[in-house]
ROTORLO-149919 format. One record per residue: chain; residue in one letter; residue number from 0; x, y, z of N, C-alpha, C in turn. Coordinates in Angstrom, 1 decimal. Atoms other than C-alpha are relative to their C-alpha. Example, Ala and Ser with C-alpha at 12.3 -4.5 7.8 and 13.67 -1.06 7.14 Angstrom:
2
A | A | 0 | 0.9 | -1.2 | 0.0 | 12.3 | -4.5 | 7.8 | 0.9 | 1.2 | 0.0
A | S | 1 | -0.9 | -1.1 | 0.0 | 13.7 | -1.1 | 7.1 | -0.8 | 1.1 | 0.8
***
This chain:
84
A | M | 0 | 0.9 | 0.4 | -0.8 | 52.1 | -88.1 | 51.9 | 1.6 | -1.2 | 1.3
A | A | 1 | -0.8 | 0.1 | -0.9 | 55.4 | -89.5 | 53.2 | 0.5 | 0.8 | 1.5
A | R | 2 | -0.7 | -1.0 | -0.8 | 56.6 | -85.8 | 54.8 | -1.8 | 0.2 | 0.7
A | E | 3 | 1.4 | -0.6 | 0.0 | 52.6 | -85.5 | 56.4 | -0.2 | -1.6 | 0.9
A | T | 4 | -0.2 | 1.2 | -1.1 | 52.9 | -89.5 | 58.4 | 1.8 | 0.5 | 0.7
A | L | 5 | -0.9 | -0.9 | 0.1 | 56.5 | -88.2 | 59.3 | -0.2 | 1.2 | 1.2
A | A | 6 | 0.8 | -1.2 | -0.7 | 55.3 | -84.8 | 60.5 | -0.8 | 0.0 | 1.1
A | N | 7 | 1.4 | -0.1 | -1.7 | 52.8 | -86.0 | 62.6 | 0.0 | -1.2 | 0.5
A | L | 8 | -0.6 | 0.9 | -1.3 | 54.4 | -88.8 | 64.5 | 1.7 | 0.7 | 0.1
A | G | 9 | -1.0 | -0.2 | -0.9 | 56.9 | -86.0 | 65.6 | 1.0 | 0.2 | -1.6
A | Y | 10 | -1.7 | 0.0 | 0.8 | 60.0 | -85.9 | 62.9 | -0.2 | 1.4 | -0.5
A | E | 11 | -0.5 | -1.2 | 0.8 | 61.5 | -82.6 | 61.7 | 0.6 | -0.7 | -1.4
A | I | 12 | -0.9 | 0.9 | 0.7 | 62.3 | -83.5 | 58.1 | 0.6 | 1.7 | -1.0
A | L | 13 | -0.8 | -1.6 | 0.7 | 64.8 | -81.0 | 55.9 | -0.2 | -1.2 | -1.7
A | I | 14 | -0.4 | 0.6 | 2.0 | 64.2 | -81.8 | 52.4 | 0.9 | 1.0 | -0.6
A | A | 15 | -0.7 | 0.0 | 1.0 | 66.3 | -81.6 | 49.0 | -0.5 | -0.2 | -1.1
A | C | 16 | 0.7 | 0.1 | 1.4 | 65.5 | -80.6 | 45.4 | 1.2 | -1.3 | -1.0
A | D | 17 | -0.1 | 1.6 | 0.7 | 67.7 | -83.3 | 44.4 | 2.0 | 0.2 | 0.7
A | G | 18 | -1.1 | 0.4 | -0.5 | 71.0 | -84.9 | 45.6 | 1.5 | 0.5 | 0.4
A | E | 19 | -0.9 | -0.6 | -0.7 | 73.5 | -82.7 | 45.8 | -0.4 | 0.6 | 0.7
A | A | 20 | 0.2 | -0.7 | -1.0 | 71.6 | -80.2 | 47.5 | -0.5 | -1.1 | 1.1
A | A | 21 | 0.1 | 0.5 | -1.3 | 70.4 | -83.0 | 50.1 | 1.5 | -0.4 | 1.0
A | V | 22 | -1.2 | 0.0 | -0.5 | 74.3 | -83.7 | 50.3 | 0.6 | 0.9 | 1.4
A | R | 23 | 0.1 | -0.9 | -0.6 | 74.9 | -80.5 | 51.5 | -1.1 | 0.5 | 1.5
A | L | 24 | 0.6 | 0.1 | -1.7 | 72.2 | -80.2 | 53.6 | -0.3 | -0.6 | 1.9
A | F | 25 | -0.1 | 1.6 | -0.7 | 73.0 | -83.7 | 55.5 | 1.4 | 0.8 | 0.6
A | Q | 26 | -1.0 | -0.1 | -0.3 | 76.8 | -81.9 | 55.9 | -0.3 | 1.2 | 1.0
A | T | 27 | 0.3 | -1.4 | -0.3 | 75.1 | -78.4 | 57.3 | -0.7 | -1.0 | 1.9
A | N | 28 | 1.6 | 0.2 | -0.6 | 72.1 | -80.6 | 59.7 | 0.8 | -1.7 | 0.3
A | R | 29 | -0.6 | 1.4 | -0.1 | 74.5 | -84.1 | 60.0 | -0.3 | 0.2 | 2.1
A | D | 30 | 0.4 | 0.2 | -1.9 | 73.8 | -84.0 | 64.7 | -1.7 | -0.6 | -0.6
A | R | 31 | 1.6 | 0.2 | 0.0 | 69.9 | -84.0 | 63.5 | 0.0 | -0.3 | -1.4
A | V | 32 | 0.5 | 0.9 | 0.5 | 69.9 | -86.5 | 61.2 | -0.5 | -1.4 | 0.5
A | D | 33 | -0.3 | 1.8 | -0.3 | 68.8 | -90.3 | 61.7 | -0.6 | -1.2 | -0.6
A | L | 34 | 0.4 | 1.6 | 0.7 | 66.9 | -91.9 | 59.0 | 0.4 | 1.3 | -1.9
A | R | 35 | 0.2 | -0.4 | 1.8 | 67.3 | -90.6 | 54.9 | -0.8 | -0.5 | -0.4
A | L | 36 | 1.3 | 0.9 | 1.1 | 64.4 | -91.1 | 52.9 | 0.5 | 1.1 | -1.9
A | L | 37 | 0.2 | -0.7 | 1.4 | 66.1 | -90.7 | 49.2 | -1.0 | -1.0 | -1.2
A | D | 38 | 0.5 | 0.6 | 1.0 | 64.5 | -90.5 | 45.7 | 1.2 | -1.1 | -0.2
A | V | 39 | -0.8 | 0.9 | 0.9 | 66.3 | -93.5 | 43.4 | 0.5 | 1.5 | -1.2
A | V | 40 | 0.4 | 0.0 | 1.2 | 65.6 | -91.1 | 40.7 | 0.2 | 2.1 | 0.3
A | M | 41 | -0.4 | -1.3 | -0.6 | 67.3 | -87.3 | 42.2 | 0.7 | 0.7 | -1.3
A | P | 42 | -0.4 | -0.5 | 0.8 | 68.2 | -85.2 | 40.0 | 2.1 | 1.0 | 0.2
A | K | 43 | -1.0 | -0.4 | -0.7 | 72.3 | -83.8 | 40.0 | 1.3 | -1.5 | 0.8
A | L | 44 | -0.3 | 1.4 | -0.4 | 73.1 | -87.1 | 42.0 | -1.5 | -0.7 | 0.4
A | N | 45 | 1.0 | 0.8 | 0.3 | 70.7 | -89.9 | 42.0 | 0.3 | -0.8 | 1.7
A | G | 46 | 0.5 | 0.6 | -1.4 | 69.6 | -91.6 | 45.8 | 1.2 | -1.1 | 0.2
A | P | 47 | -1.4 | 1.1 | -0.2 | 72.6 | -94.2 | 45.7 | 1.0 | 0.9 | 0.0
A | E | 48 | -1.4 | -0.4 | 0.1 | 75.4 | -91.8 | 45.0 | 0.1 | 1.3 | 1.6
A | A | 49 | -0.1 | -0.7 | -1.5 | 74.3 | -89.5 | 47.6 | 0.0 | -0.3 | 1.3
A | Y | 50 | -0.4 | 2.1 | -0.4 | 73.8 | -92.5 | 49.6 | 1.4 | 0.6 | 0.4
A | A | 51 | -1.2 | 0.5 | 0.2 | 77.5 | -93.0 | 49.2 | 0.6 | 1.6 | 0.8
A | R | 52 | -0.8 | -1.2 | -1.3 | 78.7 | -89.4 | 50.3 | -0.3 | 0.4 | 1.3
A | I | 53 | 0.7 | -0.5 | -1.2 | 76.7 | -88.9 | 53.1 | 0.9 | -1.0 | 1.2
A | S | 54 | -0.4 | 1.4 | -0.9 | 77.6 | -92.5 | 54.4 | 1.7 | 0.8 | 0.7
A | A | 55 | -2.1 | -0.6 | -0.2 | 81.8 | -91.5 | 53.9 | -0.1 | 1.1 | 0.8
A | E | 56 | -0.5 | 0.0 | -0.9 | 81.3 | -89.3 | 56.1 | -1.4 | -0.2 | 1.4
A | K | 57 | 0.2 | 0.6 | -1.1 | 79.0 | -90.8 | 58.9 | -1.1 | -1.0 | -0.4
A | T | 58 | 0.4 | 1.8 | 0.1 | 77.9 | -94.4 | 58.3 | -1.4 | -0.7 | 1.3
A | D | 59 | 1.6 | 0.1 | -0.7 | 74.9 | -94.8 | 61.5 | -1.5 | 0.5 | 0.1
A | V | 60 | 1.6 | -0.6 | 0.3 | 72.1 | -93.3 | 59.5 | -0.4 | -0.9 | -0.9
A | A | 61 | 0.7 | 1.1 | 0.6 | 69.7 | -95.4 | 58.6 | -0.6 | 0.7 | -1.1
A | V | 62 | -0.5 | -1.0 | 1.1 | 68.7 | -94.6 | 54.5 | -1.4 | -1.4 | -0.6
A | I | 63 | 0.9 | 0.7 | 0.7 | 65.2 | -95.5 | 53.0 | -0.3 | 0.1 | -1.5
A | F | 64 | 0.1 | -0.9 | 1.1 | 65.1 | -95.6 | 49.5 | -1.2 | -0.1 | -1.2
A | A | 65 | 1.1 | 0.3 | 0.7 | 62.1 | -94.9 | 47.2 | -0.3 | 1.0 | -1.6
A | T | 66 | 0.2 | -0.5 | 1.6 | 60.9 | -93.6 | 43.6 | -1.5 | 0.3 | -0.5
A | R | 67 | 2.1 | -0.2 | 1.4 | 57.9 | -92.0 | 41.6 | 0.2 | 0.1 | -1.1
A | G | 68 | -0.7 | 0.4 | 1.1 | 60.2 | -92.0 | 39.0 | -0.1 | 1.7 | -1.1
A | T | 69 | -1.1 | -1.9 | 0.1 | 60.6 | -87.8 | 38.3 | -0.5 | 0.8 | 1.3
A | V | 70 | 0.8 | -0.8 | -0.9 | 60.7 | -85.1 | 40.4 | -1.4 | 0.9 | -0.9
A | P | 71 | 0.6 | -0.6 | 0.0 | 57.8 | -82.9 | 39.8 | 1.0 | 1.8 | 0.4
A | K | 72 | -0.8 | -1.4 | 0.3 | 58.9 | -79.1 | 39.1 | -0.7 | 0.7 | 0.5
A | W | 73 | 1.1 | -0.6 | -1.5 | 56.4 | -77.6 | 41.7 | 1.0 | -0.4 | 1.6
A | H | 74 | -0.4 | 0.0 | -1.2 | 58.2 | -79.5 | 44.3 | 1.6 | 0.4 | 0.0
A | C | 75 | -1.3 | -0.5 | 0.2 | 62.0 | -78.3 | 43.6 | -0.8 | 1.5 | 0.2
A | R | 76 | 0.7 | -1.3 | 0.3 | 59.8 | -74.6 | 43.6 | 0.1 | -0.1 | 1.5
A | K | 77 | 1.1 | 0.1 | -1.8 | 58.6 | -75.1 | 47.7 | 1.2 | 0.2 | 0.6
A | T | 78 | -1.4 | -0.4 | -0.8 | 61.7 | -73.5 | 49.5 | -0.6 | 0.0 | 2.0
A | R | 79 | 0.1 | -0.1 | -1.3 | 59.9 | -74.6 | 53.0 | 0.2 | -1.0 | 0.7
A | S | 80 | -0.2 | 0.8 | -0.3 | 61.0 | -76.4 | 55.3 | -0.6 | -0.7 | 1.0
A | S | 81 | 1.7 | 0.2 | -0.6 | 58.2 | -78.5 | 57.5 | 0.3 | -0.2 | 0.9
A | A | 82 | -0.1 | 1.0 | -1.0 | 58.8 | -80.7 | 60.9 | -1.0 | -1.2 | 0.3
A | A | 83 | 0.2 | 0.9 | 0.6 | 58.5 | -83.6 | 60.3 | 0.6 | -1.5 | 1.2
***
C-alpha cells in the first residue's frame, strides 16, 4: 500500500529484502534517498539497526519505522525496482 501511494505521488522506490540489503542499497544510492521507510522486523538487521548504520553515513535523511510483524516470503523473491 505504501509503495503504490508513494509511486502515485511520483517518488522512486528502492526495495530491500532485509536490513543488510537496505544498508547496501542506501550506500549505492545515497544521493537519491530523501526518506527511509524501514520495517522494524527485517531479517539480518532490523530497522533500528539499519537506521543506525545508514545514519552514521548520512544524517539528514528522514525515517519512518513501520512493521507488519513478519516479511512475507514472496516479498523477498521479487527483484524489481518500481518508481515511487
